[in-house]
mmJSON file of the N, C-alpha and C atoms, coordinates in Angstrom:
{"data_MODEL":{"atom_site":{
"group_PDB":["ATOM","ATOM","ATOM","ATOM","ATOM","ATOM","ATOM","ATOM","ATOM","ATOM","ATOM","ATOM","ATOM","ATOM","ATOM","ATOM","ATOM","ATOM","ATOM","ATOM","ATOM","ATOM","ATOM","ATOM","ATOM","ATOM","ATOM","ATOM","ATOM","ATOM","ATOM","ATOM","ATOM","ATOM","ATOM","ATOM","ATOM","ATOM","ATOM","ATOM","ATOM","ATOM","ATOM","ATOM","ATOM","ATOM","ATOM","ATOM","ATOM","ATOM","ATOM","ATOM","ATOM","ATOM","ATOM","ATOM","ATOM","ATOM","ATOM","ATOM","ATOM","ATOM","ATOM","ATOM","ATOM","ATOM","ATOM","ATOM","ATOM","ATOM","ATOM","ATOM","ATOM","ATOM","ATOM","ATOM","ATOM","ATOM","ATOM","ATOM","ATOM","ATOM","ATOM","ATOM","ATOM","ATOM","ATOM","ATOM","ATOM","ATOM","ATOM","ATOM","ATOM","ATOM","ATOM","ATOM","ATOM","ATOM","ATOM","ATOM","ATOM","ATOM","ATOM","ATOM","ATOM","ATOM","ATOM","ATOM","ATOM","ATOM","ATOM","ATOM","ATOM","ATOM","ATOM","ATOM","ATOM","ATOM","ATOM","ATOM","ATOM","ATOM","ATOM","ATOM","ATOM","ATOM","ATOM","ATOM","ATOM","ATOM","ATOM","ATOM","ATOM","ATOM","ATOM","ATOM","ATOM","ATOM","ATOM","ATOM","ATOM","ATOM","ATOM","ATOM","ATOM","ATOM","ATOM","ATOM","ATOM","ATOM","ATOM","ATOM","ATOM","ATOM","ATOM","ATOM","ATOM","ATOM","ATOM","ATOM","ATOM","ATOM","ATOM","ATOM","ATOM","ATOM","ATOM","ATOM","ATOM","ATOM","ATOM","ATOM","ATOM","ATOM","ATOM","ATOM","ATOM","ATOM","ATOM","ATOM","ATOM","ATOM","ATOM","ATOM","ATOM","ATOM","ATOM","ATOM","ATOM","ATOM","ATOM","ATOM","ATOM","ATOM","ATOM","ATOM","ATOM","ATOM","ATOM","ATOM","ATOM","ATOM","ATOM","ATOM","ATOM","ATOM","ATOM","ATOM","ATOM","ATOM","ATOM","ATOM","ATOM","ATOM","ATOM","ATOM","ATOM","ATOM","ATOM","ATOM","ATOM","ATOM","ATOM","ATOM","ATOM","ATOM","ATOM","ATOM","ATOM","ATOM","ATOM","ATOM","ATOM","ATOM","ATOM","ATOM","ATOM","ATOM","ATOM","ATOM","ATOM","ATOM","ATOM"],
"id":[1,2,3,4,5,6,7,8,9,10,11,12,13,14,15,16,17,18,19,20,21,22,23,24,25,26,27,28,29,30,31,32,33,34,35,36,37,38,39,40,41,42,43,44,45,46,47,48,49,50,51,52,53,54,55,56,57,58,59,60,61,62,63,64,65,66,67,68,69,70,71,72,73,74,75,76,77,78,79,80,81,82,83,84,85,86,87,88,89,90,91,92,93,94,95,96,97,98,99,100,101,102,103,104,105,106,107,108,109,110,111,112,113,114,115,116,117,118,119,120,121,122,123,124,125,126,127,128,129,130,131,132,133,134,135,136,137,138,139,140,141,142,143,144,145,146,147,148,149,150,151,152,153,154,155,156,157,158,159,160,161,162,163,164,165,166,167,168,169,170,171,172,173,174,175,176,177,178,179,180,181,182,183,184,185,186,187,188,189,190,191,192,193,194,195,196,197,198,199,200,201,202,203,204,205,206,207,208,209,210,211,212,213,214,215,216,217,218,219,220,221,222,223,224,225,226,227,228,229,230,231,232,233,234,235,236,237,238,239,240,241,242,243],
"type_symbol":["N","C","C","N","C","C","N","C","C","N","C","C","N","C","C","N","C","C","N","C","C","N","C","C","N","C","C","N","C","C","N","C","C","N","C","C","N","C","C","N","C","C","N","C","C","N","C","C","N","C","C","N","C","C","N","C","C","N","C","C","N","C","C","N","C","C","N","C","C","N","C","C","N","C","C","N","C","C","N","C","C","N","C","C","N","C","C","N","C","C","N","C","C","N","C","C","N","C","C","N","C","C","N","C","C","N","C","C","N","C","C","N","C","C","N","C","C","N","C","C","N","C","C","N","C","C","N","C","C","N","C","C","N","C","C","N","C","C","N","C","C","N","C","C","N","C","C","N","C","C","N","C","C","N","C","C","N","C","C","N","C","C","N","C","C","N","C","C","N","C","C","N","C","C","N","C","C","N","C","C","N","C","C","N","C","C","N","C","C","N","C","C","N","C","C","N","C","C","N","C","C","N","C","C","N","C","C","N","C","C","N","C","C","N","C","C","N","C","C","N","C","C","N","C","C","N","C","C","N","C","C","N","C","C","N","C","C","N","C","C","N","C","C"],
"label_atom_id":["N","CA","C","N","CA","C","N","CA","C","N","CA","C","N","CA","C","N","CA","C","N","CA","C","N","CA","C","N","CA","C","N","CA","C","N","CA","C","N","CA","C","N","CA","C","N","CA","C","N","CA","C","N","CA","C","N","CA","C","N","CA","C","N","CA","C","N","CA","C","N","CA","C","N","CA","C","N","CA","C","N","CA","C","N","CA","C","N","CA","C","N","CA","C","N","CA","C","N","CA","C","N","CA","C","N","CA","C","N","CA","C","N","CA","C","N","CA","C","N","CA","C","N","CA","C","N","CA","C","N","CA","C","N","CA","C","N","CA","C","N","CA","C","N","CA","C","N","CA","C","N","CA","C","N","CA","C","N","CA","C","N","CA","C","N","CA","C","N","CA","C","N","CA","C","N","CA","C","N","CA","C","N","CA","C","N","CA","C","N","CA","C","N","CA","C","N","CA","C","N","CA","C","N","CA","C","N","CA","C","N","CA","C","N","CA","C","N","CA","C","N","CA","C","N","CA","C","N","CA","C","N","CA","C","N","CA","C","N","CA","C","N","CA","C","N","CA","C","N","CA","C","N","CA","C","N","CA","C","N","CA","C","N","CA","C","N","CA","C","N","CA","C","N","CA","C","N","CA","C","N","CA","C"],
"label_alt_id":[null,null,null,null,null,null,null,null,null,null,null,null,null,null,null,null,null,null,null,null,null,null,null,null,null,null,null,null,null,null,null,null,null,null,null,null,null,null,null,null,null,null,null,null,null,null,null,null,null,null,null,null,null,null,null,null,null,null,null,null,null,null,null,null,null,null,null,null,null,null,null,null,null,null,null,null,null,null,null,null,null,null,null,null,null,null,null,null,null,null,null,null,null,null,null,null,null,null,null,null,null,null,null,null,null,null,null,null,null,null,null,null,null,null,null,null,null,null,null,null,null,null,null,null,null,null,null,null,null,null,null,null,null,null,null,null,null,null,null,null,null,null,null,null,null,null,null,null,null,null,null,null,null,null,null,null,null,null,null,null,null,null,null,null,null,null,null,null,null,null,null,null,null,null,null,null,null,null,null,null,null,null,null,null,null,null,null,null,null,null,null,null,null,null,null,null,null,null,null,null,null,null,null,null,null,null,null,null,null,null,null,null,null,null,null,null,null,null,null,null,null,null,null,null,null,null,null,null,null,null,null,null,null,null,null,null,null,null,null,null,null,null,null],
"label_comp_id":["MET","MET","MET","GLU","GLU","GLU","HIS","HIS","HIS","LEU","LEU","LEU","THR","THR","THR","VAL","VAL","VAL","HIS","HIS","HIS","HIS","HIS","HIS","LEU","LEU","LEU","VAL","VAL","VAL","PRO","PRO","PRO","ARG","ARG","ARG","GLN","GLN","GLN","ASN","ASN","ASN","THR","THR","THR","LYS","LYS","LYS","ARG","ARG","ARG","LYS","LYS","LYS","LYS","LYS","LYS","GLN","GLN","GLN","ASP","ASP","ASP","PRO","PRO","PRO","GLY","GLY","GLY","LEU","LEU","LEU","THR","THR","THR","ALA","ALA","ALA","ASN","ASN","ASN","ILE","ILE","ILE","CYS","CYS","CYS","SER","SER","SER","ALA","ALA","ALA","CYS","CYS","CYS","HIS","HIS","HIS","ARG","ARG","ARG","GLN","GLN","GLN","ILE","ILE","ILE","HIS","HIS","HIS","ALA","ALA","ALA","LEU","LEU","LEU","PHE","PHE","PHE","ASP","ASP","ASP","ASN","ASN","ASN","LYS","LYS","LYS","LEU","LEU","LEU","LEU","LEU","LEU","ALA","ALA","ALA","ARG","ARG","ARG","GLU","GLU","GLU","PHE","PHE","PHE","ASN","ASN","ASN","THR","THR","THR","LEU","LEU","LEU","GLU","GLU","GLU","LYS","LYS","LYS","LEU","LEU","LEU","SER","SER","SER","ASN","ASN","ASN","GLU","GLU","GLU","PRO","PRO","PRO","GLN","GLN","GLN","MET","MET","MET","GLN","GLN","GLN","LYS","LYS","LYS","PHE","PHE","PHE","LEU","LEU","LEU","VAL","VAL","VAL","TRP","TRP","TRP","VAL","VAL","VAL","ARG","ARG","ARG","LYS","LYS","LYS","GLN","GLN","GLN","GLU","GLU","GLU","ARG","ARG","ARG","GLY","GLY","GLY","LYS","LYS","LYS","ARG","ARG","ARG","ILE","ILE","ILE","SER","SER","SER","VAL","VAL","VAL","HIS","HIS","HIS","ARG","ARG","ARG"],
"label_asym_id":["A","A","A","A","A","A","A","A","A","A","A","A","A","A","A","A","A","A","A","A","A","A","A","A","A","A","A","A","A","A","A","A","A","A","A","A","A","A","A","A","A","A","A","A","A","A","A","A","A","A","A","A","A","A","A","A","A","A","A","A","A","A","A","A","A","A","A","A","A","A","A","A","A","A","A","A","A","A","A","A","A","A","A","A","A","A","A","A","A","A","A","A","A","A","A","A","A","A","A","A","A","A","A","A","A","A","A","A","A","A","A","A","A","A","A","A","A","A","A","A","A","A","A","A","A","A","A","A","A","A","A","A","A","A","A","A","A","A","A","A","A","A","A","A","A","A","A","A","A","A","A","A","A","A","A","A","A","A","A","A","A","A","A","A","A","A","A","A","A","A","A","A","A","A","A","A","A","A","A","A","A","A","A","A","A","A","A","A","A","A","A","A","A","A","A","A","A","A","A","A","A","A","A","A","A","A","A","A","A","A","A","A","A","A","A","A","A","A","A","A","A","A","A","A","A","A","A","A","A","A","A","A","A","A","A","A","A","A","A","A","A","A","A"],
"label_entity_id":["1","1","1","1","1","1","1","1","1","1","1","1","1","1","1","1","1","1","1","1","1","1","1","1","1","1","1","1","1","1","1","1","1","1","1","1","1","1","1","1","1","1","1","1","1","1","1","1","1","1","1","1","1","1","1","1","1","1","1","1","1","1","1","1","1","1","1","1","1","1","1","1","1","1","1","1","1","1","1","1","1","1","1","1","1","1","1","1","1","1","1","1","1","1","1","1","1","1","1","1","1","1","1","1","1","1","1","1","1","1","1","1","1","1","1","1","1","1","1","1","1","1","1","1","1","1","1","1","1","1","1","1","1","1","1","1","1","1","1","1","1","1","1","1","1","1","1","1","1","1","1","1","1","1","1","1","1","1","1","1","1","1","1","1","1","1","1","1","1","1","1","1","1","1","1","1","1","1","1","1","1","1","1","1","1","1","1","1","1","1","1","1","1","1","1","1","1","1","1","1","1","1","1","1","1","1","1","1","1","1","1","1","1","1","1","1","1","1","1","1","1","1","1","1","1","1","1","1","1","1","1","1","1","1","1","1","1","1","1","1","1","1","1"],
"label_seq_id":[1,1,1,2,2,2,3,3,3,4,4,4,5,5,5,6,6,6,7,7,7,8,8,8,9,9,9,10,10,10,11,11,11,12,12,12,13,13,13,14,14,14,15,15,15,16,16,16,17,17,17,18,18,18,19,19,19,20,20,20,21,21,21,22,22,22,23,23,23,24,24,24,25,25,25,26,26,26,27,27,27,28,28,28,29,29,29,30,30,30,31,31,31,32,32,32,33,33,33,34,34,34,35,35,35,36,36,36,37,37,37,38,38,38,39,39,39,40,40,40,41,41,41,42,42,42,43,43,43,44,44,44,45,45,45,46,46,46,47,47,47,48,48,48,49,49,49,50,50,50,51,51,51,52,52,52,53,53,53,54,54,54,55,55,55,56,56,56,57,57,57,58,58,58,59,59,59,60,60,60,61,61,61,62,62,62,63,63,63,64,64,64,65,65,65,66,66,66,67,67,67,68,68,68,69,69,69,70,70,70,71,71,71,72,72,72,73,73,73,74,74,74,75,75,75,76,76,76,77,77,77,78,78,78,79,79,79,80,80,80,81,81,81],
"pdbx_PDB_ins_code":[null,null,null,null,null,null,null,null,null,null,null,null,null,null,null,null,null,null,null,null,null,null,null,null,null,null,null,null,null,null,null,null,null,null,null,null,null,null,null,null,null,null,null,null,null,null,null,null,null,null,null,null,null,null,null,null,null,null,null,null,null,null,null,null,null,null,null,null,null,null,null,null,null,null,null,null,null,null,null,null,null,null,null,null,null,null,null,null,null,null,null,null,null,null,null,null,null,null,null,null,null,null,null,null,null,null,null,null,null,null,null,null,null,null,null,null,null,null,null,null,null,null,null,null,null,null,null,null,null,null,null,null,null,null,null,null,null,null,null,null,null,null,null,null,null,null,null,null,null,null,null,null,null,null,null,null,null,null,null,null,null,null,null,null,null,null,null,null,null,null,null,null,null,null,null,null,null,null,null,null,null,null,null,null,null,null,null,null,null,null,null,null,null,null,null,null,null,null,null,null,null,null,null,null,null,null,null,null,null,null,null,null,null,null,null,null,null,null,null,null,null,null,null,null,null,null,null,null,null,null,null,null,null,null,null,null,null,null,null,null,null,null,null],
"Cartn_x":[199.736,199.371,198.002,197.333,195.969,195.909,196.691,196.596,197.774,197.447,198.497,198.574,199.769,199.984,200.574,200.452,200.987,202.399,203.344,204.742,205.109,205.573,206.058,207.469,207.686,208.993,210.068,209.702,210.573,209.886,210.519,209.869,209.271,208.091,207.39,208.216,209.032,209.893,210.743,211.184,212.044,211.26,209.986,209.211,208.357,207.908,207.003,207.684,208.912,209.638,209.857,210.097,210.379,209.105,207.954,206.651,206.609,207.157,207.158,206.058,205.739,204.797,205.354,204.543,205.05,205.497,205.151,205.659,204.904,205.52,204.897,204.82,203.783,203.621,203.455,203.603,203.397,202.624,201.718,200.992,201.804,202.238,203.039,202.491,202.842,202.349,202.991,202.312,202.805,204.135,204.354,205.632,206.783,206.603,207.654,207.871,206.779,206.89,207.701,207.391,208.139,209.594,209.85,211.226,212.028,211.436,212.119,212.583,211.669,212.014,212.927,212.954,213.887,215.312,215.429,216.749,217.364,216.531,217.05,216.482,217.329,216.822,216.227,215.501,214.797,215.734,216.898,217.843,218.304,218.611,219.045,217.904,216.693,215.543,215.333,215.441,215.242,216.341,217.564,218.718,218.93,218.817,219.223,218.119,217.116,216.093,214.717,214.598,213.372,212.487,212.715,211.821,211.63,210.541,210.32,211.391,211.835,212.88,214.18,214.587,215.814,215.676,214.521,214.297,214.334,213.642,213.565,214.87,215.744,217.048,218.125,217.83,218.793,218.921,220.146,220.353,219.616,219.581,218.882,217.383,216.829,215.409,215.111,215.995,215.79,215.675,216.564,216.553,215.238,214.798,213.544,212.36,212.341,211.231,211.105,212.229,212.203,211.587,212.011,211.511,210.03,209.63,208.265,207.245,207.624,206.706,206.33,207.15,206.903,206.006,205.752,205.007,203.516,202.834,201.395,200.678,199.701,198.92,198.219,198.28,197.632,198.473,199.617,200.506,201.18,201.251,201.95,203.451,204.147,205.566,206.38,207.348,208.284,209.421,209.897,211.009,212.235,213.387,214.65,215.579,216.402,217.389,218.508],
"Cartn_y":[-62.829,-63.8,-63.44,-64.455,-64.248,-63.604,-64.104,-63.637,-62.734,-61.528,-60.594,-60.534,-60.268,-60.111,-58.734,-58.263,-56.949,-57.141,-56.48,-56.525,-55.163,-55.144,-53.909,-53.652,-52.519,-52.231,-52.093,-51.57,-51.627,-52.605,-53.735,-54.771,-54.224,-54.701,-54.24,-54.479,-55.503,-55.795,-54.563,-53.843,-52.681,-51.456,-51.364,-50.183,-50.403,-51.624,-51.917,-51.689,-52.174,-52.01,-50.542,-49.739,-48.315,-47.476,-48.147,-47.49,-46.428,-46.791,-45.911,-46.325,-45.422,-45.717,-46.883,-47.899,-49.044,-48.705,-47.543,-47.108,-47.676,-47.542,-47.931,-49.446,-49.867,-51.275,-51.411,-52.624,-52.915,-54.218,-54.283,-55.518,-56.321,-57.498,-58.363,-59.782,-60.589,-61.97,-62.73,-63.766,-64.519,-65.207,-65.645,-66.29,-65.302,-64.091,-63.069,-62.697,-62.608,-62.258,-63.314,-64.574,-65.653,-65.66,-65.403,-65.394,-64.256,-63.098,-61.959,-62.344,-62.922,-63.26,-64.48,-65.301,-66.434,-65.941,-64.906,-64.416,-63.414,-62.582,-61.449,-61.432,-61.135,-60.984,-59.578,-59.375,-58.112,-56.913,-57.104,-55.991,-55.521,-56.469,-56.127,-55.493,-56.001,-55.412,-53.967,-53.709,-52.353,-51.406,-51.896,-51.056,-50.84,-51.9,-51.8,-52.022,-52.799,-53.15,-52.673,-51.388,-50.829,-50.129,-50.414,-49.952,-51.102,-51.046,-52.08,-52.016,-50.814,-50.662,-51.346,-51.118,-51.744,-53.265,-53.751,-55.197,-55.803,-55.172,-55.753,-55.629,-54.733,-54.589,-55.494,-56.149,-57.049,-58.294,-58.713,-59.808,-61.116,-61.537,-62.788,-62.654,-61.486,-61.268,-61.116,-60.491,-60.367,-61.75,-62.629,-63.998,-64.693,-64.539,-65.147,-64.552,-63.242,-62.581,-63.046,-63.202,-63.707,-65.101,-65.939,-67.313,-67.36,-66.629,-66.736,-66.211,-65.261,-64.736,-65.802,-66.815,-67.882,-68.989,-68.958,-70.036,-69.896,-71.019,-71.068,-70.308,-69.53,-68.74,-69.679,-69.335,-70.139,-71.29,-71.533,-72.611,-72.234,-73.173,-72.944,-72.982,-71.894,-71.759,-72.044,-72.937,-73.195,-72.197,-71.75,-70.807,-71.465,-70.984,-71.536,-70.406,-70.657,-69.66,-69.557],
"Cartn_z":[115.156,116.169,116.746,117.218,117.699,119.076,120.008,121.387,121.716,122.174,122.57,124.083,124.57,126.003,126.248,127.468,127.834,128.374,127.738,128.17,128.736,129.977,130.588,130.069,129.429,128.842,129.913,131.073,132.247,133.189,133.482,134.297,135.583,135.904,137.111,138.365,138.363,139.516,139.851,138.852,139.072,139.538,139.193,139.562,140.804,141.007,142.12,143.475,143.615,144.878,145.227,144.21,144.416,144.404,144.282,144.231,143.136,141.977,140.827,139.857,138.95,137.876,137.062,136.753,136.002,134.586,134.103,132.807,131.629,130.472,129.22,129.063,128.357,128.033,126.518,126.043,124.622,124.516,123.582,123.305,122.299,122.722,121.86,121.924,120.935,120.945,122.103,122.538,123.7,123.416,122.172,121.835,121.983,121.478,121.6,123.062,123.823,125.236,125.993,125.735,126.397,125.964,124.684,124.185,124.815,124.947,125.581,126.982,127.759,129.15,129.24,128.21,128.191,127.898,127.087,126.688,127.664,128.263,129.041,130.45,131.419,132.785,132.946,134.045,134.244,134.36,134.937,135.049,133.679,132.81,131.458,130.66,130.831,130.156,130.597,131.883,132.4,131.942,131.9,131.599,130.105,129.313,127.909,126.885,127.215,126.233,126.68,126.965,127.515,126.482,125.201,124.134,123.138,122.393,121.372,120.301,119.975,118.958,119.394,120.637,121.136,121.176,121.601,121.638,120.248,119.302,117.961,117.188,117.613,116.951,117.547,118.647,119.282,118.401,118.055,117.099,117.412,118.665,118.994,118.758,119.077,118.853,117.366,116.614,115.167,114.533,114.921,114.393,114.747,115.998,116.435,115.673,115.488,114.803,113.351,112.68,111.301,111.28,112.21,112.266,112.652,113.684,114.209,113.199,112.374,111.355,110.317,110.177,109.202,109.769,111.066,111.711,111.465,111.521,111.322,112.431,112.051,113.006,114.003,115.279,116.298,116.826,116.221,116.66,117.977,118.889,120.168,119.869,120.163,119.858,121.109,121.008,122.097,121.997,123.136,123.134,123.767,123.363,123.866,124.26,125.223,125.668,124.694],
"occupancy":[1.0,1.0,1.0,1.0,1.0,1.0,1.0,1.0,1.0,1.0,1.0,1.0,1.0,1.0,1.0,1.0,1.0,1.0,1.0,1.0,1.0,1.0,1.0,1.0,1.0,1.0,1.0,1.0,1.0,1.0,1.0,1.0,1.0,1.0,1.0,1.0,1.0,1.0,1.0,1.0,1.0,1.0,1.0,1.0,1.0,1.0,1.0,1.0,1.0,1.0,1.0,1.0,1.0,1.0,1.0,1.0,1.0,1.0,1.0,1.0,1.0,1.0,1.0,1.0,1.0,1.0,1.0,1.0,1.0,1.0,1.0,1.0,1.0,1.0,1.0,1.0,1.0,1.0,1.0,1.0,1.0,1.0,1.0,1.0,1.0,1.0,1.0,1.0,1.0,1.0,1.0,1.0,1.0,1.0,1.0,1.0,1.0,1.0,1.0,1.0,1.0,1.0,1.0,1.0,1.0,1.0,1.0,1.0,1.0,1.0,1.0,1.0,1.0,1.0,1.0,1.0,1.0,1.0,1.0,1.0,1.0,1.0,1.0,1.0,1.0,1.0,1.0,1.0,1.0,1.0,1.0,1.0,1.0,1.0,1.0,1.0,1.0,1.0,1.0,1.0,1.0,1.0,1.0,1.0,1.0,1.0,1.0,1.0,1.0,1.0,1.0,1.0,1.0,1.0,1.0,1.0,1.0,1.0,1.0,1.0,1.0,1.0,1.0,1.0,1.0,1.0,1.0,1.0,1.0,1.0,1.0,1.0,1.0,1.0,1.0,1.0,1.0,1.0,1.0,1.0,1.0,1.0,1.0,1.0,1.0,1.0,1.0,1.0,1.0,1.0,1.0,1.0,1.0,1.0,1.0,1.0,1.0,1.0,1.0,1.0,1.0,1.0,1.0,1.0,1.0,1.0,1.0,1.0,1.0,1.0,1.0,1.0,1.0,1.0,1.0,1.0,1.0,1.0,1.0,1.0,1.0,1.0,1.0,1.0,1.0,1.0,1.0,1.0,1.0,1.0,1.0,1.0,1.0,1.0,1.0,1.0,1.0,1.0,1.0,1.0,1.0,1.0,1.0],
"B_iso_or_equiv":[0.0,0.0,0.0,0.0,0.0,0.0,0.0,0.0,0.0,0.0,0.0,0.0,0.0,0.0,0.0,0.0,0.0,0.0,0.0,0.0,0.0,0.0,0.0,0.0,0.0,0.0,0.0,0.0,0.0,0.0,0.0,0.0,0.0,0.0,0.0,0.0,0.0,0.0,0.0,0.0,0.0,0.0,0.0,0.0,0.0,0.0,0.0,0.0,0.0,0.0,0.0,0.0,0.0,0.0,0.0,0.0,0.0,0.0,0.0,0.0,0.0,0.0,0.0,0.0,0.0,0.0,0.0,0.0,0.0,0.0,0.0,0.0,0.0,0.0,0.0,0.0,0.0,0.0,0.0,0.0,0.0,0.0,0.0,0.0,0.0,0.0,0.0,0.0,0.0,0.0,0.0,0.0,0.0,0.0,0.0,0.0,0.0,0.0,0.0,0.0,0.0,0.0,0.0,0.0,0.0,0.0,0.0,0.0,0.0,0.0,0.0,0.0,0.0,0.0,0.0,0.0,0.0,0.0,0.0,0.0,0.0,0.0,0.0,0.0,0.0,0.0,0.0,0.0,0.0,0.0,0.0,0.0,0.0,0.0,0.0,0.0,0.0,0.0,0.0,0.0,0.0,0.0,0.0,0.0,0.0,0.0,0.0,0.0,0.0,0.0,0.0,0.0,0.0,0.0,0.0,0.0,0.0,0.0,0.0,0.0,0.0,0.0,0.0,0.0,0.0,0.0,0.0,0.0,0.0,0.0,0.0,0.0,0.0,0.0,0.0,0.0,0.0,0.0,0.0,0.0,0.0,0.0,0.0,0.0,0.0,0.0,0.0,0.0,0.0,0.0,0.0,0.0,0.0,0.0,0.0,0.0,0.0,0.0,0.0,0.0,0.0,0.0,0.0,0.0,0.0,0.0,0.0,0.0,0.0,0.0,0.0,0.0,0.0,0.0,0.0,0.0,0.0,0.0,0.0,0.0,0.0,0.0,0.0,0.0,0.0,0.0,0.0,0.0,0.0,0.0,0.0,0.0,0.0,0.0,0.0,0.0,0.0,0.0,0.0,0.0,0.0,0.0,0.0],
"pdbx_formal_charge":[null,null,null,null,null,null,null,null,null,null,null,null,null,null,null,null,null,null,null,null,null,null,null,null,null,null,null,null,null,null,null,null,null,null,null,null,null,null,null,null,null,null,null,null,null,null,null,null,null,null,null,null,null,null,null,null,null,null,null,null,null,null,null,null,null,null,null,null,null,null,null,null,null,null,null,null,null,null,null,null,null,null,null,null,null,null,null,null,null,null,null,null,null,null,null,null,null,null,null,null,null,null,null,null,null,null,null,null,null,null,null,null,null,null,null,null,null,null,null,null,null,null,null,null,null,null,null,null,null,null,null,null,null,null,null,null,null,null,null,null,null,null,null,null,null,null,null,null,null,null,null,null,null,null,null,null,null,null,null,null,null,null,null,null,null,null,null,null,null,null,null,null,null,null,null,null,null,null,null,null,null,null,null,null,null,null,null,null,null,null,null,null,null,null,null,null,null,null,null,null,null,null,null,null,null,null,null,null,null,null,null,null,null,null,null,null,null,null,null,null,null,null,null,null,null,null,null,null,null,null,null,null,null,null,null,null,null,null,null,null,null,null,null],
"auth_seq_id":[1,1,1,2,2,2,3,3,3,4,4,4,5,5,5,6,6,6,7,7,7,8,8,8,9,9,9,10,10,10,11,11,11,12,12,12,13,13,13,14,14,14,15,15,15,16,16,16,17,17,17,18,18,18,19,19,19,20,20,20,21,21,21,22,22,22,23,23,23,24,24,24,25,25,25,26,26,26,27,27,27,28,28,28,29,29,29,30,30,30,31,31,31,32,32,32,33,33,33,34,34,34,35,35,35,36,36,36,37,37,37,38,38,38,39,39,39,40,40,40,41,41,41,42,42,42,43,43,43,44,44,44,45,45,45,46,46,46,47,47,47,48,48,48,49,49,49,50,50,50,51,51,51,52,52,52,53,53,53,54,54,54,55,55,55,56,56,56,57,57,57,58,58,58,59,59,59,60,60,60,61,61,61,62,62,62,63,63,63,64,64,64,65,65,65,66,66,66,67,67,67,68,68,68,69,69,69,70,70,70,71,71,71,72,72,72,73,73,73,74,74,74,75,75,75,76,76,76,77,77,77,78,78,78,79,79,79,80,80,80,81,81,81],
"auth_comp_id":["MET","MET","MET","GLU","GLU","GLU","HIS","HIS","HIS","LEU","LEU","LEU","THR","THR","THR","VAL","VAL","VAL","HIS","HIS","HIS","HIS","HIS","HIS","LEU","LEU","LEU","VAL","VAL","VAL","PRO","PRO","PRO","ARG","ARG","ARG","GLN","GLN","GLN","ASN","ASN","ASN","THR","THR","THR","LYS","LYS","LYS","ARG","ARG","ARG","LYS","LYS","LYS","LYS","LYS","LYS","GLN","GLN","GLN","ASP","ASP","ASP","PRO","PRO","PRO","GLY","GLY","GLY","LEU","LEU","LEU","THR","THR","THR","ALA","ALA","ALA","ASN","ASN","ASN","ILE","ILE","ILE","CYS","CYS","CYS","SER","SER","SER","ALA","ALA","ALA","CYS","CYS","CYS","HIS","HIS","HIS","ARG","ARG","ARG","GLN","GLN","GLN","ILE","ILE","ILE","HIS","HIS","HIS","ALA","ALA","ALA","LEU","LEU","LEU","PHE","PHE","PHE","ASP","ASP","ASP","ASN","ASN","ASN","LYS","LYS","LYS","LEU","LEU","LEU","LEU","LEU","LEU","ALA","ALA","ALA","ARG","ARG","ARG","GLU","GLU","GLU","PHE","PHE","PHE","ASN","ASN","ASN","THR","THR","THR","LEU","LEU","LEU","GLU","GLU","GLU","LYS","LYS","LYS","LEU","LEU","LEU","SER","SER","SER","ASN","ASN","ASN","GLU","GLU","GLU","PRO","PRO","PRO","GLN","GLN","GLN","MET","MET","MET","GLN","GLN","GLN","LYS","LYS","LYS","PHE","PHE","PHE","LEU","LEU","LEU","VAL","VAL","VAL","TRP","TRP","TRP","VAL","VAL","VAL","ARG","ARG","ARG","LYS","LYS","LYS","GLN","GLN","GLN","GLU","GLU","GLU","ARG","ARG","ARG","GLY","GLY","GLY","LYS","LYS","LYS","ARG","ARG","ARG","ILE","ILE","ILE","SER","SER","SER","VAL","VAL","VAL","HIS","HIS","HIS","ARG","ARG","ARG"],
"auth_asym_id":["A","A","A","A","A","A","A","A","A","A","A","A","A","A","A","A","A","A","A","A","A","A","A","A","A","A","A","A","A","A","A","A","A","A","A","A","A","A","A","A","A","A","A","A","A","A","A","A","A","A","A","A","A","A","A","A","A","A","A","A","A","A","A","A","A","A","A","A","A","A","A","A","A","A","A","A","A","A","A","A","A","A","A","A","A","A","A","A","A","A","A","A","A","A","A","A","A","A","A","A","A","A","A","A","A","A","A","A","A","A","A","A","A","A","A","A","A","A","A","A","A","A","A","A","A","A","A","A","A","A","A","A","A","A","A","A","A","A","A","A","A","A","A","A","A","A","A","A","A","A","A","A","A","A","A","A","A","A","A","A","A","A","A","A","A","A","A","A","A","A","A","A","A","A","A","A","A","A","A","A","A","A","A","A","A","A","A","A","A","A","A","A","A","A","A","A","A","A","A","A","A","A","A","A","A","A","A","A","A","A","A","A","A","A","A","A","A","A","A","A","A","A","A","A","A","A","A","A","A","A","A","A","A","A","A","A","A","A","A","A","A","A","A"],
"auth_atom_id":["N","CA","C","N","CA","C","N","CA","C","N","CA","C","N","CA","C","N","CA","C","N","CA","C","N","CA","C","N","CA","C","N","CA","C","N","CA","C","N","CA","C","N","CA","C","N","CA","C","N","CA","C","N","CA","C","N","CA","C","N","CA","C","N","CA","C","N","CA","C","N","CA","C","N","CA","C","N","CA","C","N","CA","C","N","CA","C","N","CA","C","N","CA","C","N","CA","C","N","CA","C","N","CA","C","N","CA","C","N","CA","C","N","CA","C","N","CA","C","N","CA","C","N","CA","C","N","CA","C","N","CA","C","N","CA","C","N","CA","C","N","CA","C","N","CA","C","N","CA","C","N","CA","C","N","CA","C","N","CA","C","N","CA","C","N","CA","C","N","CA","C","N","CA","C","N","CA","C","N","CA","C","N","CA","C","N","CA","C","N","CA","C","N","CA","C","N","CA","C","N","CA","C","N","CA","C","N","CA","C","N","CA","C","N","CA","C","N","CA","C","N","CA","C","N","CA","C","N","CA","C","N","CA","C","N","CA","C","N","CA","C","N","CA","C","N","CA","C","N","CA","C","N","CA","C","N","CA","C","N","CA","C","N","CA","C","N","CA","C","N","CA","C","N","CA","C","N","CA","C","N","CA","C"],
"pdbx_PDB_model_num":[1,1,1,1,1,1,1,1,1,1,1,1,1,1,1,1,1,1,1,1,1,1,1,1,1,1,1,1,1,1,1,1,1,1,1,1,1,1,1,1,1,1,1,1,1,1,1,1,1,1,1,1,1,1,1,1,1,1,1,1,1,1,1,1,1,1,1,1,1,1,1,1,1,1,1,1,1,1,1,1,1,1,1,1,1,1,1,1,1,1,1,1,1,1,1,1,1,1,1,1,1,1,1,1,1,1,1,1,1,1,1,1,1,1,1,1,1,1,1,1,1,1,1,1,1,1,1,1,1,1,1,1,1,1,1,1,1,1,1,1,1,1,1,1,1,1,1,1,1,1,1,1,1,1,1,1,1,1,1,1,1,1,1,1,1,1,1,1,1,1,1,1,1,1,1,1,1,1,1,1,1,1,1,1,1,1,1,1,1,1,1,1,1,1,1,1,1,1,1,1,1,1,1,1,1,1,1,1,1,1,1,1,1,1,1,1,1,1,1,1,1,1,1,1,1,1,1,1,1,1,1,1,1,1,1,1,1,1,1,1,1,1,1]
}}}
């Protein structure tokens, strides 16, 4: 994908209130970033899906990743819950 976005592996909402270090980030495509936040709330992301490996191994994300890799580069991808 052309445009990458910064995804906080532990949502900033969980670290900002506690004045903690925001932690690790990953550069991911905007479609994947939107899909992650459409599927999972911040509590679940912080607790269970706080690494790229855990996210990419989650069945709903695996299905999305297989599909999105087939899409035309630069195409605006709609995401669904």
